[in-house]
C-alpha positions as MATLAB code, in Angstrom:
seq = 'XXXXXXXXXXXXXXXXXXXXXXXXXXXXXXXXXXXXXXXXXXXXXXXXXXXXXXXXXXXXXXXXXXXXXXXXXXXXXXXXXXXXXXXXXXXXXXXXXXXXX';
ca = [
      31.321   -3.560    9.982;
      33.585   -0.575    9.905;
      35.521    1.219   12.541;
      37.943    4.017   12.934;
      40.622    4.394   15.479;
      43.942    6.141   15.603;
      43.223    7.585   12.160;
      42.759    4.145   10.582;
      39.502    2.935    9.105;
      38.662   -0.631    8.245;
      35.700   -2.498    6.836;
      34.766   -6.134    7.422;
      32.514   -7.408    4.650;
      29.261   -9.199    5.306;
      30.707  -12.346    3.717;
      33.766  -12.296    5.992;
      31.644  -11.748    9.107;
      29.336  -14.614    8.126;
      32.346  -16.907    7.623;
      33.651  -16.061   11.107;
      30.240  -16.835   12.624;
      29.693  -20.041   10.625;
      33.174  -21.385   11.412;
      32.857  -20.713   15.144;
      29.364  -22.197   15.405;
      29.966  -25.298   13.287;
      33.254  -26.024   15.083;
      31.519  -26.376   18.439;
      31.430  -29.942   19.761;
      27.879  -31.293   19.587;
      26.837  -29.422   16.435;
      25.931  -31.926   13.714;
      28.711  -31.765   11.119;
      26.570  -32.978    8.225;
      23.966  -30.236    8.622;
      24.412  -26.692    7.431;
      24.490  -23.963   10.055;
      21.925  -21.343    9.072;
      22.495  -17.811   10.162;
      21.479  -14.199    9.882;
      24.036  -11.513   10.613;
      23.153   -7.840   10.809;
      25.519   -4.916   11.260;
      24.487   -1.397   12.130;
      26.367    1.509   13.687;
      29.148   -0.663   15.114;
      26.763   -3.260   16.571;
      26.451   -6.856   15.367;
      23.390   -9.075   15.810;
      23.712  -12.781   15.035;
      20.971  -15.404   14.819;
      22.176  -18.989   14.409;
      20.184  -22.143   13.716;
      21.956  -25.449   14.255;
      21.285  -29.172   14.335;
      22.505  -30.979   17.447;
      23.900  -34.466   17.653;
      21.562  -36.828   19.489;
      22.613  -37.174   23.108;
      23.992  -33.650   23.391;
      22.926  -31.577   26.360;
      20.982  -28.997   24.424;
      21.152  -26.108   26.872;
      24.911  -26.504   27.273;
      25.339  -26.847   23.510;
      23.404  -23.650   22.797;
      25.443  -21.772   25.398;
      28.708  -23.155   23.984;
      27.773  -22.105   20.440;
      26.805  -18.686   21.750;
      30.088  -18.338   23.659;
      32.361  -19.573   20.845;
      30.657  -17.391   18.272;
      30.694  -14.279   20.433;
      34.358  -14.815   21.337;
      35.368  -15.221   17.692;
      33.489  -12.092   16.616;
      34.883  -10.058   19.527;
      38.451  -11.266   18.939;
      38.438  -10.732   15.198;
      36.242   -7.653   14.799;
      35.680   -5.974   18.156;
      32.147   -4.627   17.661;
      30.754   -1.925   19.949;
      27.811   -4.206   20.838;
      27.132   -7.877   20.119;
      24.071  -10.098   20.427;
      24.200  -13.825   19.607;
      20.988  -15.891   19.628;
      21.062  -19.664   19.075;
      18.195  -21.929   18.029;
      18.495  -25.712   17.920;
      16.090  -26.643   15.173;
      16.949  -30.311   14.612;
      18.437  -33.375   16.280;
      20.607  -35.667   14.181;
      20.469  -39.344   15.070;
      23.631  -41.445   15.025;
      24.124  -43.520   11.909;
      23.271  -47.161   12.300;
      26.124  -49.578   11.681;
];
């Protein structure tokens, strides 16, 4: 991601953008902490497209969880990078059961 404004250019690397997305998504309450968040991040002409796959903790309200991950991720990307356009899609691809005592 790169941008220019007031004569200043900057570039945000793919690795940095992925870290922002992964941190925001995995920090959302209800996302299983022991499972890796899988993601695809694409940047083109000032626009960012994010696809996130998460595992939810059993008992989570899945619709609300997906919306929360979407919101937290979008907010983090907007706050830190400020893309011209942003799309965040979330897929819950697993449910993690609580550990038995």
